[in-house]
C-alpha positions, 0 to 999 in steps of 0.5 A: 538079849541079856538085860543091862539092869535087872530089878527083881522083887525089890522091897523097901519099908519105912516103918509101916510104909512100904515105899517099894512094894515087890517091884520087878523090871528089866532095862535092856543095853542102850534103852531109853526108859521112863518112870512116871507116877504121882508124887508119893509113888516111890520113883525116887525111892526106886532110884535110891535103892538102885544107887546105893543111897538106900538099902533094900529090905528084900530083892535083888538089883543086878548090873550085868548079872552082878547083884549090886543091891546094898553095896556102898554108893561109891562102889555102885558108881565105879561098877557103872551106875551114874545118876544126875539130880532134879536139884544139880549137884555141882562144884559151884566155885570150879569152872565147868572145865575144872569141875569135869577135870576133877570128876574125870580124875576122881574116877580114875583115882588120880585125885592126887594130881587134881591140885596140880598147876597143870592136870593130866592132859589125858584128864583134860582132854576127856573133860573137854570131850565131855563138855562138847558132848553136853554142849557146855564148850561155850562155858568152859571158863565159867564158874558153875554158880554162874550158869543158867538153871538149864546149863547147871543141869547139864553140867550135873548130867555131865559130871555123871558122864565123867564116871562112864556109866553103863546106866544113867538115871536122870531125876526130872531133867526138865524140872523148874525149866520153861517150855523152850528150855525144857525141850532144848534139855531133852533133845541134848539128853537124846543126843547124849543117849544116842552117841554114848550108847548107855542105858538111860532111865528117867523120871519125868512129869512132863508127859508130852516129853515122856510119850515122845521120847521113851521107848518104855515106860513104867507106871508107879503107884503106891510103890508098885508097878501099875503098868509098863509098856510103850507110850501108846500102851500106856495111854490106853491101859485100862488099869492106868485109866481106872487108877486115875479115875478118868482124869487124863493121864497128863492132869493126874501126874502133874 
């Protein structure tokens, strides 16, 4: 099967520091993958390179065989890469429905109708569809700034979905949540992944979540790929065990 997203020999330097060091990995269409590693391992830099926030010094990033590395962020979004952030990026004064309608209109290049009294019916219908998917219909008329932390994170994911991504990158989707809210979030993420059928890649520090839902796991250390495999393969990988000096993986990555 042809990979949806292919990373080959990716390098990014900041002065004398190699933040991404010859990283190569493939993500299959419709797959659910996790990126893990201690702070400073290069996880966020890796996402920034894929989304165009940073340009690679070497290597390629291909989406469906087309090299997107170094292209402008807006072009990469339109080609099919979506992202939700560790800290939700929302429109605080817009209601949930207004936020999603605006995102849909922007993606369809119909921003001229964004501030009309009656937005295009197709855009409003799509916004409501995304709200249903994200479990936010109950908050349609709520200004985004008044949402709970968990719902703000869901709205951030929903805004990314409005851009119809082929690949969705989630940067610590459960950050700052209590145990119950964390599992509700990840169940919603799983539901979205199944229903939309996109390739989903997420960064996460909660190993219980990673080992439970990820089909494949990549471990980054000092900007390089230390290991990759299934949850069981990562749990028992000798290189991972040696790297963390016998500390349990859950403790080492906390």
